[in-house]
C-alpha positions as MATLAB code, in Angstrom:
seq = 'MSSSSTAADVAVLSTTVRTLDPDRPEADAVAFCDGVIVAVGSEAEVREVCDSSTELIDGSDMAVVPGIVDGHIHPFSTDHV';
ca = [
       3.492   12.031   13.683;
       6.926   11.873   15.010;
       8.516   14.950   16.805;
      10.834   15.499   13.842;
       7.922   15.616   11.266;
       6.077   18.919   10.381;
       2.386   19.248   10.586;
       0.037   18.699    7.741;
      -0.630   21.794    5.570;
      -4.288   20.648    4.939;
      -6.624   18.161    6.261;
     -10.106   17.170    4.944;
     -12.372   15.985    7.796;
     -15.719   14.593    8.085;
     -15.695   13.227    4.361;
     -15.759    9.961    2.668;
     -12.339    8.984    1.344;
     -12.087    6.033   -1.153;
      -8.673    4.565   -0.397;
      -8.488    1.614   -2.823;
      -7.058   -0.470   -0.001;
      -9.061   -3.651    0.109;
      -8.505   -3.884    3.908;
      -9.836   -0.456    4.549;
     -11.747    0.808    1.477;
     -13.139    3.920    3.198;
     -11.943    6.455    5.685;
     -13.343    9.542    7.224;
     -10.493   11.946    6.857;
      -7.114   12.742    4.931;
      -4.300   14.979    5.439;
      -1.523   16.330    3.158;
       1.821   17.929    3.520;
       3.651   19.488    0.648;
       1.137   17.832   -1.736;
       1.805   14.304   -0.224;
      -0.784   12.327    1.593;
       0.488   11.939    5.259;
      -2.520   10.456    6.863;
      -5.693    8.608    6.058;
      -8.175    7.317    8.537;
     -10.501    8.382   11.309;
     -10.861   12.116   12.121;
      -9.013   11.455   15.418;
      -6.119    9.693   13.570;
      -5.780   12.449   11.039;
      -5.999   15.144   13.663;
      -2.798   13.639   15.184;
      -0.757   15.008   12.188;
      -2.356   18.498   12.457;
      -1.462   21.582   14.489;
      -2.713   25.091   14.654;
      -1.308   25.995   11.262;
      -3.087   23.139    9.468;
      -5.983   24.382    7.212;
      -9.026   22.289    8.177;
     -11.584   21.608    5.517;
     -15.134   20.403    6.343;
     -15.616   17.794    3.862;
     -19.047   16.717    4.982;
     -20.608   17.501    1.535;
     -17.580   16.023   -0.429;
     -15.939   12.777   -1.294;
     -12.176   12.306   -1.803;
     -11.240    9.866   -4.541;
      -7.861    8.978   -6.043;
      -7.136   10.052   -9.341;
      -4.578   11.104  -11.996;
      -5.087   14.496  -13.731;
      -3.817   14.478  -17.317;
      -4.626   17.872  -18.719;
      -3.043   17.523  -22.113;
      -4.816   17.049  -25.420;
      -3.817   16.059  -28.893;
      -4.860   18.905  -31.274;
      -5.115   16.586  -34.286;
      -7.365   14.165  -32.548;
      -9.844   16.730  -31.282;
     -12.476   18.488  -33.261;
     -12.531   22.049  -31.659;
     -11.296   23.013  -28.382;
];
């Protein structure tokens, strides 16, 4: 993290991160700032973008996977919601 950058808001550590990067398909941690991924890698690499204000989440019983959330429905194509 450069000195002009702000620290991550949230970091999930000790987890399994599926990256979809064929050169590095899995990582151990991920960090976010303003809803944007700012670091993916080992726990040590991700901690470099954290400071005392970063919320640290123990992800040891979790997995982080990429996804798109599309919460809309089409009322005429669903039976009963």
